C-alpha positions as CSV (number, residue, x, y, z in Angstrom):
1,X,51.5,-4.7,-54.0
2,X,51.8,-1.4,-55.9
3,X,49.1,0.0,-53.8
4,X,50.8,-1.2,-50.7
5,X,54.1,0.4,-51.7
6,X,52.4,3.7,-52.5
7,X,50.9,3.6,-49.0
8,X,54.4,3.8,-47.4
9,X,55.7,7.1,-48.8
10,X,58.9,8.9,-47.8
11,X,58.9,11.5,-45.1
12,X,58.8,14.3,-47.6
13,X,55.8,12.7,-49.3
14,X,54.0,12.3,-46.0
15,X,54.4,16.0,-45.3
16,X,53.1,16.9,-48.7
17,X,50.2,14.4,-48.4
18,X,49.5,15.9,-45.0
19,X,49.1,19.3,-46.5
20,X,46.8,18.0,-49.2
21,X,44.8,16.0,-46.8
22,X,44.3,19.0,-44.6
23,X,43.2,20.9,-47.6
24,X,40.7,18.3,-48.6
25,X,39.5,18.1,-45.0
26,X,39.0,21.8,-44.9
27,X,37.2,21.8,-48.2
28,X,35.0,18.8,-47.0
29,X,34.2,20.7,-43.8
30,X,33.2,23.8,-45.6
31,X,30.9,21.8,-47.9
32,X,29.4,20.0,-44.9
33,X,28.8,23.3,-43.2
34,X,27.1,24.6,-46.3
35,X,25.0,21.4,-46.6
36,X,24.0,21.7,-42.9
37,X,23.1,25.3,-43.3
38,X,21.1,24.4,-46.4
39,X,19.4,21.6,-44.5
40,X,18.6,23.8,-41.6
41,X,17.1,26.4,-43.8
42,X,14.7,23.8,-45.2
43,X,13.4,22.6,-41.8
44,X,12.3,24.0,-38.5
45,X,13.3,23.3,-34.9
46,X,11.5,23.3,-31.6
47,X,13.0,24.2,-28.2
48,X,10.9,23.9,-25.0
49,X,10.4,22.9,-21.4
50,X,8.0,20.6,-19.7
51,X,6.5,21.5,-16.3
52,X,5.2,19.1,-13.7
53,X,2.3,21.1,-12.3
54,X,1.3,18.3,-10.0
55,X,4.6,18.6,-8.0
56,X,5.5,22.2,-8.8
57,X,8.7,21.2,-10.6
58,X,10.1,20.3,-14.0
59,X,9.3,17.0,-15.7
60,X,12.6,15.3,-16.3
61,X,13.1,12.3,-18.6
62,X,9.9,12.7,-20.5
63,X,9.6,11.7,-24.1
64,X,8.6,14.5,-26.5
65,X,7.3,13.4,-29.8
66,X,6.4,15.3,-33.0
67,X,3.1,13.6,-34.1
68,X,3.3,11.8,-37.4
69,X,7.1,11.8,-37.6
70,X,10.1,10.0,-36.1
71,X,11.4,13.2,-34.5
72,X,11.6,12.7,-30.7
73,X,13.6,14.0,-27.8
74,X,13.8,13.4,-24.1
75,X,13.8,16.2,-21.5
76,X,16.9,16.6,-19.4
77,X,17.2,17.0,-15.7
78,X,16.0,20.7,-16.1
79,X,13.0,19.7,-18.1
80,X,14.4,21.2,-21.4
81,X,14.4,19.6,-24.8
82,X,15.3,20.4,-28.4
83,X,14.0,18.8,-31.6
84,X,15.6,19.6,-35.0
85,X,14.7,18.8,-38.7
86,X,10.9,19.3,-38.3
87,X,9.3,19.3,-41.8
88,X,7.5,22.5,-42.7
89,X,3.8,22.4,-42.1
90,X,1.3,21.9,-39.2
91,X,2.2,19.5,-36.4
92,X,1.4,18.7,-32.8
93,X,3.6,17.8,-29.9
94,X,2.9,14.9,-27.5
95,X,4.5,14.2,-24.1
96,X,4.7,10.8,-22.5
97,X,6.0,9.9,-19.0
98,X,5.3,7.3,-16.4
99,X,3.7,10.0,-14.2
100,X,1.2,10.7,-16.9
101,X,0.6,7.0,-17.4
102,X,-0.2,6.5,-13.8
103,X,-3.0,9.1,-13.9
104,X,-4.3,7.9,-17.3
105,X,-3.5,11.2,-19.1
106,X,-1.3,12.5,-21.9
107,X,-0.1,15.9,-23.0
108,X,-0.8,17.2,-26.5
109,X,-0.1,20.7,-27.7
110,X,-2.4,22.7,-29.9
111,X,-1.6,22.6,-33.6
112,X,1.6,24.5,-34.5
113,X,3.1,25.6,-37.8
114,X,6.7,24.9,-38.7
115,X,8.3,27.1,-41.4
116,X,11.7,26.5,-43.0
117,X,14.5,27.9,-40.9
118,X,12.2,28.8,-37.9
119,X,13.1,28.0,-34.3
120,X,9.9,27.7,-32.2
121,X,9.7,28.0,-28.4
122,X,7.1,26.1,-26.4
123,X,6.2,25.5,-22.7
124,X,4.2,22.3,-22.0
125,X,2.7,21.5,-18.6
126,X,0.8,18.7,-16.9
127,X,-2.7,19.4,-15.7
128,X,-2.8,20.9,-12.1
129,X,-3.8,18.9,-9.1
130,X,-7.3,20.5,-9.0
131,X,-7.8,19.8,-12.7
132,X,-6.9,16.1,-12.4
133,X,-9.0,15.6,-9.3
134,X,-12.0,17.5,-10.7
135,X,-11.9,15.6,-14.0
136,X,-11.6,12.2,-12.4
137,X,-14.6,12.7,-10.1
138,X,-16.8,15.1,-12.0
139,X,-19.3,12.3,-12.7
140,X,-18.9,10.4,-9.3
141,X,-21.6,11.5,-6.8
142,X,-20.8,11.6,-3.1
143,X,-22.0,8.6,-1.1
144,X,-25.6,8.8,-0.1
145,X,-26.6,8.3,3.5
146,X,-23.0,8.6,4.8
147,X,-22.5,10.6,8.0
148,X,-20.7,13.9,7.5
149,X,-18.0,13.1,10.0
150,X,-14.4,13.7,8.7
151,X,-13.7,10.0,8.8
152,X,-16.7,9.1,6.6
153,X,-15.9,11.0,3.4
154,X,-13.8,13.8,2.1
155,X,-12.3,15.7,-0.8
156,X,-9.4,13.3,-1.4
157,X,-8.9,11.7,-4.8
158,X,-6.7,8.7,-5.5
159,X,-5.6,8.0,-9.0
160,X,-3.1,5.4,-10.1
161,X,-2.0,2.6,-12.4
162,X,-1.6,-1.1,-11.9
163,X,1.4,-2.7,-13.7
164,X,2.6,-6.3,-14.1
165,X,5.4,-6.9,-11.7
166,X,7.6,-8.7,-14.2
167,X,6.8,-6.9,-17.5
168,X,5.8,-3.4,-16.3
169,X,2.9,-3.6,-18.7
170,X,-0.5,-2.1,-17.7
171,X,-3.0,-4.6,-16.3
172,X,-6.7,-4.1,-17.0
173,X,-9.7,-5.6,-15.2
174,X,-8.1,-5.3,-11.8
175,X,-10.4,-4.5,-8.8
176,X,-8.9,-1.8,-6.7
177,X,-10.3,-0.9,-3.2
178,X,-9.5,1.5,-0.5
179,X,-10.9,0.7,2.9
180,X,-10.8,2.4,6.3
181,X,-12.7,2.1,9.6
182,X,-14.4,4.8,11.4
183,X,-14.5,4.4,15.2
184,X,-16.9,6.0,17.6
185,X,-17.4,5.3,21.3
186,X,-19.5,6.6,24.2
187,X,-20.5,5.3,27.6
188,X,-24.2,5.6,26.6
189,X,-24.1,3.7,23.3
190,X,-20.9,1.7,23.5
191,X,-18.7,1.1,20.5
192,X,-19.6,1.8,16.9
193,X,-17.4,0.8,13.9
194,X,-18.3,1.8,10.4
195,X,-16.3,0.3,7.6
196,X,-16.0,2.4,4.5
197,X,-14.8,1.2,1.1
198,X,-14.3,2.8,-2.3
199,X,-14.0,0.5,-5.3
200,X,-12.8,0.8,-8.9
201,X,-11.8,-1.3,-11.9
202,X,-8.7,-0.6,-14.0
203,X,-9.2,0.3,-17.6
204,X,-7.2,-0.7,-20.7
205,X,-4.3,1.4,-19.6
206,X,-4.2,-0.1,-16.1
207,X,-5.4,3.2,-14.6
208,X,-8.0,3.7,-11.9
209,X,-9.4,6.5,-9.7
210,X,-11.2,6.5,-6.4
211,X,-13.1,9.6,-5.1
212,X,-14.5,11.1,-1.9
213,X,-11.7,9.9,0.4
214,X,-11.1,11.5,3.8
215,X,-7.8,13.2,4.5
216,X,-5.5,12.2,7.3
217,X,-7.3,8.9,7.9
218,X,-5.3,5.6,7.8
219,X,-6.6,3.0,5.4
220,X,-5.5,0.1,3.1
221,X,-5.3,0.1,-0.7
222,X,-5.7,-3.3,-2.3
223,X,-5.7,-4.6,-5.8
224,X,-6.6,-8.0,-7.2
225,X,-7.3,-9.6,-10.5
226,X,-11.0,-10.2,-11.2
227,X,-10.4,-13.4,-13.1
228,X,-7.8,-16.2,-13.3
229,X,-9.0,-18.6,-10.7
230,X,-7.1,-19.7,-7.6
231,X,-3.7,-18.6,-8.9
232,X,-5.1,-15.0,-9.4
233,X,-6.5,-15.0,-5.9
234,X,-2.9,-15.0,-4.5
235,X,-2.0,-12.0,-6.7
236,X,-3.8,-9.6,-4.4
237,X,-1.4,-6.8,-3.4
238,X,-1.9,-4.1,-0.7
239,X,-0.3,-1.2,0.9
240,X,-1.1,1.1,3.8
241,X,-2.0,4.6,2.9
242,X,-3.0,7.8,4.6
243,X,-4.1,10.4,2.0
244,X,-3.1,13.9,3.2
245,X,-3.5,16.0,0.0
246,X,-6.3,16.6,-2.5
247,X,-4.7,14.3,-5.0
248,X,-2.7,11.1,-4.3
249,X,-0.9,9.3,-7.2
250,X,-0.1,5.7,-6.8
251,X,1.6,3.0,-9.0
252,X,1.2,-0.6,-7.8
253,X,2.6,-3.8,-9.3
254,X,0.7,-7.0,-9.4
255,X,2.1,-10.5,-10.0
256,X,1.6,-12.0,-13.4
257,X,-1.0,-14.8,-13.9
258,X,0.5,-18.2,-13.8
259,X,-0.8,-21.6,-15.0
260,X,-2.3,-23.2,-11.9
261,X,-0.5,-26.3,-10.6
262,X,-1.1,-28.6,-7.7
263,X,1.5,-26.7,-5.7
264,X,0.1,-23.2,-6.5
265,X,-3.4,-24.3,-5.8
266,X,-2.4,-25.8,-2.5
267,X,-0.4,-22.7,-1.6
268,X,-3.2,-20.3,-2.4
269,X,-6.1,-22.4,-1.2
270,X,-8.5,-20.6,1.1
271,X,-10.0,-22.3,4.1
272,X,-13.6,-21.1,4.2
273,X,-15.1,-20.0,7.6
274,X,-17.6,-22.3,9.1
275,X,-20.2,-19.6,9.2
276,X,-20.8,-16.2,7.4
277,X,-19.1,-13.4,9.2
278,X,-21.5,-10.8,10.6
279,X,-21.1,-7.2,9.6
280,X,-22.4,-4.4,11.5
281,X,-22.2,-0.7,12.0
282,X,-23.9,-0.6,15.4
283,X,-23.4,-4.0,17.0
284,X,-26.3,-5.7,15.2
285,X,-25.4,-8.4,12.8
286,X,-26.3,-7.9,9.2
287,X,-25.9,-10.3,6.2
288,X,-22.6,-10.2,4.5
289,X,-22.5,-9.2,0.9
290,X,-19.9,-9.4,-1.8
291,X,-18.0,-6.2,-2.4
292,X,-18.9,-6.3,-6.1
293,X,-22.7,-6.3,-5.5
294,X,-24.9,-3.8,-3.7
295,X,-24.9,-4.3,0.1
296,X,-28.3,-4.1,1.7
297,X,-26.9,-2.7,4.9
298,X,-25.5,0.4,3.3
299,X,-25.6,2.4,0.1
300,X,-23.6,1.5,-2.9
301,X,-23.7,3.9,-5.8
302,X,-22.3,3.2,-9.3
303,X,-20.9,6.0,-11.3
304,X,-19.9,6.3,-14.9
305,X,-16.3,6.7,-16.1
306,X,-15.0,10.1,-14.8
307,X,-12.9,11.4,-17.6
308,X,-9.6,9.7,-16.8
309,X,-8.8,7.8,-19.9
310,X,-9.6,4.1,-19.7
311,X,-11.0,4.1,-16.2
312,X,-13.9,1.9,-15.4
313,X,-16.8,2.9,-13.1
314,X,-16.0,3.8,-9.5
315,X,-18.1,2.4,-6.8
316,X,-18.5,3.6,-3.2
317,X,-19.8,1.9,-0.1
318,X,-20.2,3.0,3.5
319,X,-21.2,-0.3,4.9
320,X,-19.2,-3.2,6.4
321,X,-18.3,-5.0,3.2
322,X,-16.9,-8.5,3.8
323,X,-16.6,-10.0,0.3
324,X,-14.1,-9.6,-2.5
325,X,-10.7,-8.1,-1.9
326,X,-12.1,-5.5,0.5
327,X,-11.5,-8.1,3.1
328,X,-13.2,-10.7,5.2
329,X,-14.1,-10.8,8.9
330,X,-11.5,-13.1,10.2
331,X,-11.4,-15.0,6.9
332,X,-9.2,-18.0,6.6
333,X,-5.4,-17.7,6.0
334,X,-4.1,-17.3,2.5
335,X,-0.4,-16.7,2.1
336,X,0.8,-15.7,-1.3
337,X,3.9,-17.4,-2.6
338,X,6.3,-16.9,-5.6
339,X,9.9,-16.9,-6.6
340,X,10.9,-13.4,-5.7
341,X,13.9,-12.9,-3.3
342,X,14.5,-10.0,-0.9
343,X,17.8,-9.4,0.8
344,X,18.7,-6.4,3.0
345,X,20.3,-4.9,6.0
346,X,18.6,-3.2,9.0
347,X,20.4,-0.3,10.5
348,X,19.7,1.9,13.5
349,X,19.7,5.7,13.5
350,X,23.5,5.6,14.1
351,X,23.9,3.5,10.9
352,X,24.8,0.4,13.1
353,X,23.4,-3.0,12.3
354,X,20.3,-4.1,14.2
355,X,20.4,-7.8,15.2
356,X,17.5,-10.1,16.2
357,X,14.9,-7.9,14.5
358,X,11.9,-9.7,13.0
359,X,11.5,-9.1,9.2
360,X,8.6,-10.3,7.1
361,X,6.5,-9.4,4.1
362,X,2.8,-8.9,4.8
363,X,0.8,-11.7,3.3
364,X,3.9,-14.0,2.7
365,X,4.7,-17.1,4.6
366,X,8.5,-16.6,4.9
367,X,10.0,-14.5,7.7
368,X,13.5,-13.9,9.0
369,X,15.5,-12.6,12.0
370,X,18.4,-10.4,11.3
371,X,21.8,-11.7,12.2
372,X,24.4,-9.8,14.2
373,X,25.3,-7.8,11.1
374,X,21.7,-6.8,10.6
375,X,21.4,-8.8,7.4
376,X,18.4,-10.9,6.3
377,X,17.1,-12.9,3.3
378,X,13.5,-13.7,2.4
379,X,12.7,-16.4,-0.1
380,X,9.6,-17.6,-2.0
381,X,8.0,-14.2,-2.0
382,X,5.2,-13.1,-4.3
383,X,5.9,-10.5,-6.9
384,X,4.3,-7.1,-6.8
385,X,3.9,-4.1,-4.5
386,X,4.4,-5.5,-1.0
387,X,4.8,-4.1,2.6
388,X,8.0,-5.0,4.4
389,X,7.6,-5.0,8.2
390,X,10.6,-4.7,10.6
391,X,9.9,-5.1,14.3
392,X,12.3,-5.0,17.3
393,X,11.4,-5.2,20.9
394,X,10.9,-1.8,22.5
395,X,10.6,0.1,19.2
396,X,7.9,1.3,16.9
397,X,7.7,-1.1,13.9
398,X,9.0,0.1,10.5
399,X,6.7,-0.5,7.4
400,X,8.4,0.0,4.0
401,X,6.8,-0.4,0.6
402,X,8.9,-2.6,-1.7
403,X,8.5,-3.6,-5.4
404,X,9.3,-7.3,-5.8
405,X,9.8,-9.1,-9.1
406,X,10.8,-12.6,-10.2
407,X,13.2,-11.1,-12.7
408,X,16.0,-10.5,-10.2
409,X,16.6,-10.4,-6.4
410,X,15.8,-7.0,-4.7
411,X,18.3,-5.7,-2.1
412,X,17.7,-2.8,0.1
413,X,18.9,-1.1,3.3
414,X,16.2,-0.5,5.9
415,X,16.9,2.6,8.1
416,X,15.4,1.5,11.4
417,X,14.8,5.0,12.6
418,X,11.8,4.1,14.7
419,X,11.5,5.8,18.1
420,X,11.7,3.8,21.3
421,X,8.3,3.1,22.8
422,X,7.7,5.7,25.5
423,X,7.7,4.5,29.1
424,X,5.3,5.6,31.8
425,X,6.1,8.8,33.6
426,X,7.5,8.1,37.1
427,X,4.7,10.0,38.7
428,X,1.6,7.8,39.0
429,X,-1.4,8.7,41.1
430,X,-1.5,5.4,42.9
431,X,-4.5,6.3,45.2
432,X,-6.6,7.4,42.2
433,X,-6.0,4.2,40.2
434,X,-6.6,2.0,43.2
435,X,-10.0,3.7,43.7
436,X,-10.8,3.0,40.0
437,X,-9.8,-0.6,40.2
438,X,-11.9,-1.2,43.3
439,X,-14.8,0.5,41.6
440,X,-14.8,-2.0,38.7
441,X,-14.1,-5.0,41.0
442,X,-10.6,-5.7,39.7
443,X,-9.1,-6.2,43.2
444,X,-11.9,-8.7,44.3
445,X,-11.3,-10.8,41.2
446,X,-7.6,-10.7,41.7
447,X,-7.9,-11.9,45.3
448,X,-10.0,-14.8,44.0
449,X,-6.9,-16.3,42.4
450,X,-8.4,-17.0,39.0
451,X,-6.9,-15.4,35.9
452,X,-3.9,-13.2,35.1
453,X,-3.9,-9.5,36.2
454,X,-1.8,-6.7,34.8
455,X,-1.6,-3.2,36.2
456,X,0.3,-0.2,34.8
457,X,3.8,-1.4,35.7
458,X,3.1,-4.8,34.1
459,X,1.8,-3.2,30.9
460,X,4.7,-0.8,30.7
461,X,7.2,-3.6,31.1
462,X,6.1,-5.1,27.7
463,X,7.2,-2.0,25.8
464,X,4.4,-2.7,23.4
465,X,3.7,-0.5,20.4
466,X,0.5,-2.2,19.3
467,X,-2.1,-3.9,21.5
468,X,-1.2,-7.4,20.2
469,X,2.4,-6.8,21.2
470,X,1.4,-7.2,24.8
471,X,0.7,-10.9,24.2
472,X,3.6,-12.0,22.0
473,X,5.0,-14.3,24.8
474,X,1.8,-15.0,26.7
475,X,1.2,-18.7,27.2
476,X,-1.8,-20.1,25.2
477,X,-2.0,-17.1,22.9
478,X,-0.2,-16.4,19.6
479,X,-0.2,-13.4,17.3
480,X,-1.7,-14.3,14.0
481,X,-1.3,-12.2,10.8
482,X,-3.7,-12.2,7.9
483,X,-2.7,-11.8,4.3
484,X,-2.8,-8.0,4.6
485,X,-0.6,-8.1,7.7
486,X,-3.2,-7.2,10.3
487,X,-2.7,-8.9,13.6
488,X,-5.1,-10.6,16.0
489,X,-4.7,-13.0,18.9
490,X,-5.5,-16.7,18.6
491,X,-5.7,-19.2,21.3
492,X,-3.4,-22.1,20.7
493,X,-4.4,-24.5,23.5
494,X,-5.4,-27.8,21.9
495,X,-3.9,-30.7,20.0
496,X,-4.7,-29.6,16.5
497,X,-3.5,-26.8,14.3
498,X,-5.9,-23.9,14.0
499,X,-5.8,-21.7,10.9
500,X,-8.3,-18.9,10.4
501,X,-11.4,-17.9,12.3
502,X,-15.1,-18.4,12.0
503,X,-17.6,-15.7,12.8
504,X,-17.1,-16.2,16.5
505,X,-13.4,-15.9,16.3
506,X,-12.8,-19.6,16.6
507,X,-10.2,-21.6,14.6
508,X,-11.6,-23.4,11.5
509,X,-9.1,-26.1,10.7
510,X,-7.8,-29.0,12.8
511,X,-9.2,-30.9,15.8
512,X,-9.3,-29.6,19.4
513,X,-8.6,-26.1,18.2
514,X,-8.0,-23.5,20.8
515,X,-11.0,-21.6,22.1
516,X,-12.2,-18.2,20.8
517,X,-10.8,-15.0,22.1
518,X,-13.3,-12.4,23.4
519,X,-12.6,-8.8,24.4
520,X,-14.4,-6.5,26.9
521,X,-13.4,-2.9,27.1
522,X,-14.6,-0.8,30.1
523,X,-17.4,-3.2,30.6
524,X,-18.6,-3.2,26.9
525,X,-18.0,-6.3,24.7
526,X,-15.8,-5.5,21.7
527,X,-16.0,-7.9,18.6
528,X,-13.3,-7.6,16.0
529,X,-15.1,-7.6,12.6
530,X,-11.7,-7.4,11.0
531,X,-8.3,-8.5,12.1
532,X,-6.3,-5.6,13.5
533,X,-9.3,-3.6,14.5
534,X,-8.3,-3.6,18.2
535,X,-4.8,-2.4,17.3
536,X,-6.4,0.6,15.5
537,X,-8.9,1.2,18.3
538,X,-6.9,1.1,21.5
539,X,-3.2,1.9,22.2
540,X,-1.2,0.2,25.0
541,X,-0.5,3.7,26.5
542,X,-4.3,4.2,27.0
543,X,-4.7,1.0,29.1
544,X,-4.7,1.1,32.9
545,X,-5.3,-2.6,33.7
546,X,-5.9,-6.0,32.0
547,X,-7.5,-9.2,33.2
548,X,-7.0,-12.4,31.2
549,X,-9.1,-15.5,31.8
550,X,-8.9,-19.0,30.2
551,X,-12.1,-20.5,29.0
552,X,-12.6,-22.5,32.2
553,X,-12.3,-19.6,34.6
554,X,-14.5,-16.9,33.1
555,X,-15.8,-14.6,35.8
556,X,-19.6,-13.9,35.9
557,X,-19.2,-10.6,37.6
558,X,-18.0,-8.9,34.4
559,X,-20.7,-8.3,31.8
560,X,-19.9,-9.1,28.2
561,X,-17.6,-12.1,28.8
562,X,-18.2,-15.3,26.8
563,X,-18.0,-18.8,28.1
564,X,-15.7,-21.2,26.2
565,X,-13.5,-18.3,25.2
566,X,-10.3,-16.8,26.4
567,X,-11.5,-13.5,27.8
568,X,-9.4,-10.4,27.8
569,X,-10.9,-7.6,29.9
570,X,-9.4,-4.2,29.3
571,X,-9.7,-1.2,31.6
572,X,-8.7,2.1,30.1
573,X,-7.0,4.9,32.1
574,X,-9.9,7.1,31.4
575,X,-12.3,4.6,33.0
576,X,-10.1,4.2,36.0
577,X,-9.7,7.9,36.5
578,X,-6.0,8.1,35.7
């Protein structure tokens, strides 16, 4: 109680205590300043900036560490940092950042000397684009026997990192592939399609590198675990990519491995084709080979690790590879599932909601149609790096990369800024196209009354962006997407369900499956070795006329047609003289 009473002094005593307290505070501050000065005089300090040479900017939010101590700092938005209390003696500085992780590199300074009371200045920088690209590919030879066309090979280098979608931890032993198709056509030799692939395996840090890529060529980057059984098979992720610079840096997320259950095995089961899919670069079938073994129809060269820390050997191939994650020629359907949820809103260029737009994730079973407010929800999605597709009639589709995780729902706003599909110009040289149609026998077959015939006005009325968009409402045909989102046409006539294709393009599951779908372009047969090839090869704006025949009405006057197939005969404007 005495202490309590003494803590409630009179006003006079408070004033006096206030003066004393202020005096003690001043004395304490002075002693603290002296102590701080003494402390500082016994240690050194480091002031610096970190430069991102890859993007010609500063490297913000990087961790700067004094090796062998607990002294760290993080760069601010301007790339600057300061570290105090550095013990006297030799030391090195390390820099860590997700950008550096993604290319499998770290920054370390040369040895420095800290002296008591010194303030040191330092500038740290990431390696340049040329340095990273050269180091990654210095031991990787260019593919042998590959044509020198710009679509075959090039100076591009792709480096990146694969992370677990839920933990953000690096994932090793993941097979990464980048594939693209080179198209050539001439009236003398017909159509040639060469499929190119670059393969790599992630190292301990989840990093990989792929070399000798062409620039400005559209392709697909895919990643899949090399082990883990059926549950791992569904973990394959992919994204479309068109390298445009010497160095492209990519980070992708892959779903975590899960313990297989009856449900997951059923969801990820692959229906095998009834016959091996032929692969060819010149129209002649060749035996298919796994992507992880040398392909006898084209060169495959193995290379040692190329200096990027942890990277495994990079492999290249210039032949039609049909095995592994590099793809399969009309392989069976395999839709990945999970527990991730994606919600969002689709807006037009005026920031107004877009209703009745089709929204889906490539390779996932669930899809949605936006409501009048432009909102949508997708459930049961696989985790990882995925491609969101938004389509609306009359507009170019929007493809947006999203990072899905089972930790929490992802919400995003999709700016549907796609341009409207261009209509035909009102001036059409009718006489010229009529002459072209007569020359190929189009008018004679049309008068025979068998089949469906479309001319320029009919094609324009569909407002199609891709070739398959022309047939979204055509009776007896459906647009079928594979797990990478490529679209092909499938005949649906028949009592049973058809899932997947065999080597002739026929359904492989169910009874009374619909017939195969065959294509003829300007009198030359065109076989899709991979789904979506026709979308890449020909654009609706290049087509002057189309003939469609069911399997029981195939005309014999057009070479290249196949009996027992739905035949789609395409005449280009160039062929018709338009």
